Backbone as a printed PyTorch tensor [residue, N CA C, xyz], in Angstrom:
tensor([[[ 78.2000, 119.8170, 109.3150],
         [ 79.2420, 118.8820, 109.7260],
         [ 80.3670, 119.6800, 110.3700]],

        [[ 80.7280, 119.2900, 111.5480],
         [ 81.8060, 119.9770, 112.2550],
         [ 83.1560, 119.4980, 111.7330]],

        [[ 84.1640, 120.2560, 112.0650],
         [ 85.5220, 119.8980, 111.6430],
         [ 85.9330, 118.5580, 112.2560]],

        [[ 85.5620, 118.3430, 113.5060],
         [ 85.8860, 117.0800, 114.1600],
         [ 85.2790, 115.8940, 113.4170]],

        [[ 84.0180, 116.0220, 113.0310],
         [ 83.3400, 114.9380, 112.3270],
         [ 83.9890, 114.6830, 110.9730]],

        [[ 84.3500, 115.7430, 110.2840],
         [ 84.9900, 115.5990, 108.9820],
         [ 86.3490, 114.9170, 109.1060]],

        [[ 87.1300, 115.3360, 110.0760],
         [ 88.4560, 114.7280, 110.2670],
         [ 88.3400, 113.2740, 110.7130]],

        [[ 87.3500, 112.9930, 111.5470],
         [ 87.1630, 111.6140, 111.9880],
         [ 86.7390, 110.7250, 110.8250]],

        [[ 85.8730, 111.2260, 109.9660],
         [ 85.4510, 110.4570, 108.7920],
         [ 86.6460, 110.1930, 107.8740]],

        [[ 87.4850, 111.2080, 107.6820],
         [ 88.6780, 111.0360, 106.8500],
         [ 89.6140, 109.9830, 107.4490]],

        [[ 89.8330, 110.0580, 108.7500],
         [ 90.7400, 109.1150, 109.4080],
         [ 90.1840, 107.7010, 109.3650]],

        [[ 88.8790, 107.5520, 109.4580],
         [ 88.2710, 106.2230, 109.4510],
         [ 88.2770, 105.5780, 108.0740]],

        [[ 88.3040, 106.3570, 107.0240],
         [ 88.2090, 105.7730, 105.6890],
         [ 89.4820, 106.0010, 104.8890]],

        [[ 89.6940, 107.2020, 104.4330],
         [ 90.8290, 107.4810, 103.5570],
         [ 92.1540, 107.4730, 104.2940]],

        [[ 92.1560, 107.9070, 105.5310],
         [ 93.3950, 107.9040, 106.3040],
         [ 93.9510, 106.5030, 106.4680]],

        [[ 93.0870, 105.5450, 106.7280],
         [ 93.5270, 104.1550, 106.8630],
         [ 94.1050, 103.6450, 105.5450]],

        [[ 93.4650, 103.9730, 104.4460],
         [ 93.9640, 103.5400, 103.1340],
         [ 95.3290, 104.1560, 102.8400]],

        [[ 95.5150, 105.4070, 103.1970],
         [ 96.8040, 106.0760, 102.9780],
         [ 97.8900, 105.4420, 103.8370]],

        [[ 97.5770, 105.1480, 105.0740],
         [ 98.5680, 104.5470, 105.9630],
         [ 98.9570, 103.1490, 105.4850]],

        [[ 97.9920, 102.3520, 105.0400],
         [ 98.2860, 101.0100, 104.5340],
         [ 99.1320, 101.0990, 103.2670]],

        [[ 98.7890, 102.0170, 102.3760],
         [ 99.5700, 102.1760, 101.1410],
         [100.9950, 102.6230, 101.4490]],

        [[101.1610, 103.5280, 102.3880],
         [102.5000, 103.9830, 102.7710],
         [103.2980, 102.8480, 103.4020]],

        [[102.6590, 102.0590, 104.2560],
         [103.3300, 100.9260, 104.8880],
         [103.8080,  99.9170, 103.8430]],

        [[102.9420,  99.5730, 102.9070],
         [103.3250,  98.6150, 101.8690],
         [104.4380,  99.1670, 100.9850]],

        [[104.3600, 100.4480, 100.6580],
         [105.4030, 101.0650,  99.8380],
         [106.7490, 101.0060, 100.5450]],

        [[106.7640, 101.3610, 101.8210],
         [108.0310, 101.3550, 102.5510],
         [108.5730,  99.9450, 102.7630]],

        [[107.6970,  98.9780, 102.9440],
         [108.1550,  97.5920, 103.1120],
         [108.6750,  97.0020, 101.8030]],

        [[108.0160,  97.3080, 100.7070],
         [108.4020,  96.7270,  99.4200],
         [109.4970,  97.5080,  98.7060]],

        [[109.8070,  98.7240,  99.1700],
         [110.8490,  99.5520,  98.5470],
         [112.1970,  98.8140,  98.5700]],

        [[112.4160,  98.0290,  99.5620],
         [113.6650,  97.2720,  99.7230],
         [113.8440,  96.2350,  98.6100]],

        [[112.7510,  95.7280,  98.0600],
         [112.8270,  94.6480,  97.0870],
         [112.7750,  95.1120,  95.6400]],

        [[112.8240,  96.4100,  95.3810],
         [112.7840,  96.8820,  93.9980],
         [114.0910,  96.5130,  93.2990]],

        [[114.0540,  96.3780,  91.9640],
         [115.2510,  95.9230,  91.2440],
         [116.4600,  96.8500,  91.3930]],

        [[116.2740,  98.1390,  91.4680],
         [117.4070,  99.0680,  91.5620],
         [118.0220,  99.1600,  92.9370]],

        [[117.4960,  98.4510,  93.9030],
         [117.9840,  98.5620,  95.2770],
         [119.1220,  97.5990,  95.5890]],

        [[119.4660,  96.7290,  94.6790],
         [120.4840,  95.7090,  94.9620],
         [121.8200,  96.2870,  95.4450]],

        [[122.3820,  97.3080,  94.7910],
         [123.6520,  97.8470,  95.3030],
         [123.5190,  98.4470,  96.7050]],

        [[122.3950,  99.0940,  96.9720],
         [122.1980,  99.6920,  98.2860],
         [122.0340,  98.6230,  99.3580]],

        [[121.3570,  97.5430,  99.0190],
         [121.1680,  96.4470,  99.9700],
         [122.5130,  95.7770, 100.2540]],

        [[123.3180,  95.5730,  99.2280],
         [124.6350,  94.9630,  99.4170],
         [125.5290,  95.8550, 100.2820]],

        [[125.4740,  97.1480, 100.0500],
         [126.2710,  98.0720, 100.8610],
         [125.7860,  98.0840, 102.3080]],

        [[124.4940,  98.0040, 102.5120],
         [123.9490,  97.9970, 103.8680],
         [124.3370,  96.7140, 104.6020]],

        [[124.3740,  95.5910, 103.8720],
         [124.7660,  94.3270, 104.5100],
         [126.2090,  94.3660, 104.9950]],

        [[127.0760,  95.0530, 104.2830],
         [128.4870,  95.0960, 104.6430],
         [128.8410,  96.2820, 105.5410]],

        [[127.9180,  97.2260, 105.7270],
         [128.2360,  98.4360, 106.4820],
         [128.5560,  98.1540, 107.9430]],

        [[128.0380,  97.0820, 108.4850],
         [128.3160,  96.7750, 109.8890],
         [129.7890,  96.3980, 110.0830]],

        [[130.4400,  95.9390, 109.0400],
         [131.8400,  95.5360, 109.1190],
         [132.7960,  96.6130, 108.6250]],

        [[132.2990,  97.8030, 108.3180],
         [133.1250,  98.8610, 107.7300],
         [134.2950,  99.2590, 108.6240]],

        [[134.0770,  99.3780, 109.9060],
         [135.1250,  99.8100, 110.8310],
         [135.7570,  98.6580, 111.5890]],

        [[135.6260,  97.4470, 111.0680],
         [136.1840,  96.2760, 111.7400],
         [137.6990,  96.2700, 111.5680]],

        [[138.4290,  96.1910, 112.6570],
         [139.8930,  96.2310, 112.6340],
         [140.5220,  94.8470, 112.7220]],

        [[139.7160,  93.7880, 112.8260],
         [140.2680,  92.4460, 113.0060],
         [140.8620,  91.8760, 111.7280]],

        [[140.4860,  92.3910, 110.5760],
         [141.0350,  91.8790, 109.3220],
         [140.3330,  90.6290, 108.8320]],

        [[139.1910,  90.3200, 109.3330],
         [138.4920,  89.1040, 108.9150],
         [137.6470,  89.3720, 107.7200]]])
């Protein structure tokens, strides 16, 4: 088995599983229970330098 064949087999099977798991982890990381303060801070960060006083 050549290196190319081995890498292609990995990418076709395990690589796809790793990428899907990483995608789901990164998407769901936002909804974990300890993320609430960070999410609240991120929601208000766009207004941090607002000078209008609103």
